[in-house]
C-alpha positions as CSV (number, residue, x, y, z in Angstrom):
1,X,-74.9,21.4,-125.0
2,X,-77.0,22.0,-128.2
3,X,-78.5,18.5,-127.9
4,X,-79.6,19.2,-124.3
5,X,-81.0,22.6,-125.3
6,X,-83.1,21.0,-128.1
7,X,-84.2,18.3,-125.7
8,X,-85.3,20.9,-123.1
9,X,-87.4,22.8,-125.6
10,X,-89.0,19.7,-127.0
11,X,-89.7,18.3,-123.5
12,X,-91.3,21.6,-122.4
13,X,-93.4,21.7,-125.6
14,X,-94.5,18.1,-125.1
15,X,-95.4,18.8,-121.4
16,X,-97.6,21.8,-122.4
17,X,-99.3,19.6,-125.0
18,X,-100.0,17.0,-122.3
19,X,-101.5,19.6,-120.1
20,X,-103.7,20.7,-123.0
21,X,-104.8,17.1,-123.5
22,X,-105.5,16.5,-119.8
23,X,-109.0,18.0,-119.7
24,X,-112.1,16.9,-118.0
25,X,-113.1,15.4,-114.7
26,X,-109.9,13.4,-114.1
27,X,-107.2,15.8,-115.3
28,X,-104.5,14.6,-112.9
29,X,-105.0,11.0,-113.7
30,X,-104.9,11.7,-117.5
31,X,-101.7,13.8,-117.1
32,X,-100.1,11.1,-114.9
33,X,-100.8,8.4,-117.5
34,X,-99.6,10.5,-120.3
35,X,-96.3,11.4,-118.6
36,X,-95.9,7.7,-117.7
37,X,-96.2,6.8,-121.4
38,X,-93.7,9.6,-122.2
39,X,-91.2,8.2,-119.7
40,X,-91.7,4.7,-121.2
41,X,-91.1,6.1,-124.6
42,X,-87.7,7.4,-123.5
43,X,-86.8,4.3,-121.4
44,X,-87.4,1.5,-123.9
45,X,-85.3,3.0,-126.7
46,X,-82.6,3.8,-124.2
47,X,-82.5,0.1,-123.2
48,X,-82.1,-1.0,-126.8
49,X,-79.9,1.7,-128.2
50,X,-76.6,0.0,-127.2
51,X,-77.5,-3.2,-128.9
52,X,-78.7,-1.4,-132.0
53,X,-75.5,0.6,-132.1
54,X,-73.4,-2.6,-132.0
55,X,-75.6,-4.1,-134.7
56,X,-75.7,-1.1,-137.1
57,X,-72.3,0.6,-136.2
58,X,-72.2,4.3,-135.5
59,X,-72.9,5.6,-139.0
60,X,-75.8,3.2,-139.4
61,X,-77.1,4.0,-136.0
62,X,-77.0,7.7,-136.8
63,X,-79.0,7.2,-140.0
64,X,-81.5,5.1,-138.0
65,X,-81.9,7.9,-135.4
66,X,-82.4,10.5,-138.1
67,X,-85.1,8.3,-139.8
68,X,-86.7,7.6,-136.4
69,X,-87.3,11.4,-136.0
70,X,-89.6,11.6,-139.0
71,X,-92.8,10.3,-137.3
72,X,-92.3,12.9,-134.6
73,X,-92.0,15.7,-137.1
74,X,-95.0,14.5,-139.0
75,X,-97.1,14.4,-135.8
76,X,-95.9,17.9,-134.8
77,X,-97.1,19.2,-138.2
78,X,-100.5,17.4,-138.0
79,X,-101.4,18.1,-134.3
80,X,-103.2,21.5,-133.8
81,X,-104.3,23.2,-130.7
82,X,-105.6,26.7,-129.9
83,X,-103.0,29.5,-130.4
84,X,-104.2,31.1,-127.2
85,X,-103.7,28.0,-125.0
86,X,-101.4,28.6,-122.0
87,X,-101.5,32.4,-122.4
88,X,-102.7,34.6,-119.5
89,X,-106.2,35.9,-120.2
90,X,-106.5,39.6,-120.3
91,X,-108.7,41.3,-117.9
C-alpha cells in the first residue's frame, strides 16, 4: 500500500512536470511523446527485473534498486520550474 501511494504521488508529479514541458505550438504531440518515453521507462525495466533478480538474488536486487533511484533523486533536485505553475490565477 505504501509503495503504491509513493508511486501515485511520483507519477502525478511527473505528469505535471510533463505538462509544464509541453509548451509551444505542438503541445499535444510533445506531451504524447513524453508520456510514451515514460511508459517505455517503466516497461523495459519491468521486462528485465525478473532476470536481474535471479542473477543478483533478492538482497542484491534490493541494493540495485536502491542505487538505481539515485539518478532520479538527483534530477528532482536539479530540475526547477516556477512555483506558481499549475495554480489557479487570481482574478
